[in-house]
N, C-alpha and C positions, 0 to 999 in steps of 0.2 A: 270730812269724808268726801266732799265734792271734788277736792283736788286729787285725792288718791284713787277714786273710781276709775278714771281713764288709765292711770298708771297700772293699776291692778289688772285691768282688762287686757292691756298690752302684754302683761306677764302671763295671761291665761288664767287668772284667778277671778272667780265670781265674787264681786264685792258685796253682793246681797246674801251670800251664803253665811250661815252662822259659824262663827269661829271663836274658840276660847280666847284667842289673841291674834294680832297681826304684827308682823315684824318687817321692817325695812332696814336691811343691813347695808351700810355704805362702806366704801373703801377709804374714806377720809377720817376715820376715827370716831364717827358719831353714828348711832343706830337709834331707830325710832320704834317703839312698841305701843300698841293701843289695846284697849279693853283691860287695863290693869286696875285692880281694885285696891291695892295698897302695897306698901313695902314691908316685907317681913324682916329682912336683914340686909346689911350692906357692908362690904369691905372692898378693898382695891382688887381682890381676886375673885369675889363672887357677890352677886346681888340676887337675892331671892324676892320674888314678887308674888303677891296674891292675885289669882284670877277669880272669876266668878265661881268656877268649879276647879279647884286644884291650885297648883303653884307652878311658877316658871323660874328656873334657875339660870342665870347668865354667868358664865365663867370667862375669865381672861386675865389681863394684867393692866394695871393703871386705870381700873374702872372708876368712873365718876358719874354722879347723877347731875346732868346738866340742867334739865327741866323736868318738872313733874306737876301735872295739873289735869283735872277732869278726866282721869283715866288714861292719859297719855304720858309717856316718859321718854326722854332722850338720854341715852347712856353714852358717855364718852369713854375712850380707851380702846384697847385691842381685845375684841371678843374672840375667844377660841372655841366656845361651845355654848349651846343653850339647850335645855331640856325641860319637859313638863312632867309633872307628877300629879296623879289623881284626876286627870282630865278624861 
């Protein structure tokens, strides 16, 4: 989090504010999500993730789970949408 606090501040996001999840979407085919509690389902078109309260669905094409540990996940592929449910 120490690395991301200055980045979030430049983007105008309060790093201390409670959030069900945080996402950093890059243009190089990799995206980072934090505050993930688990993986519900996974396919190349959709990855459903459990949050503390609710669920996050990531949609796209060629989706892969690059890394997942300690509540953080890196998803590869082309993300076209993501949405929360029950938050």
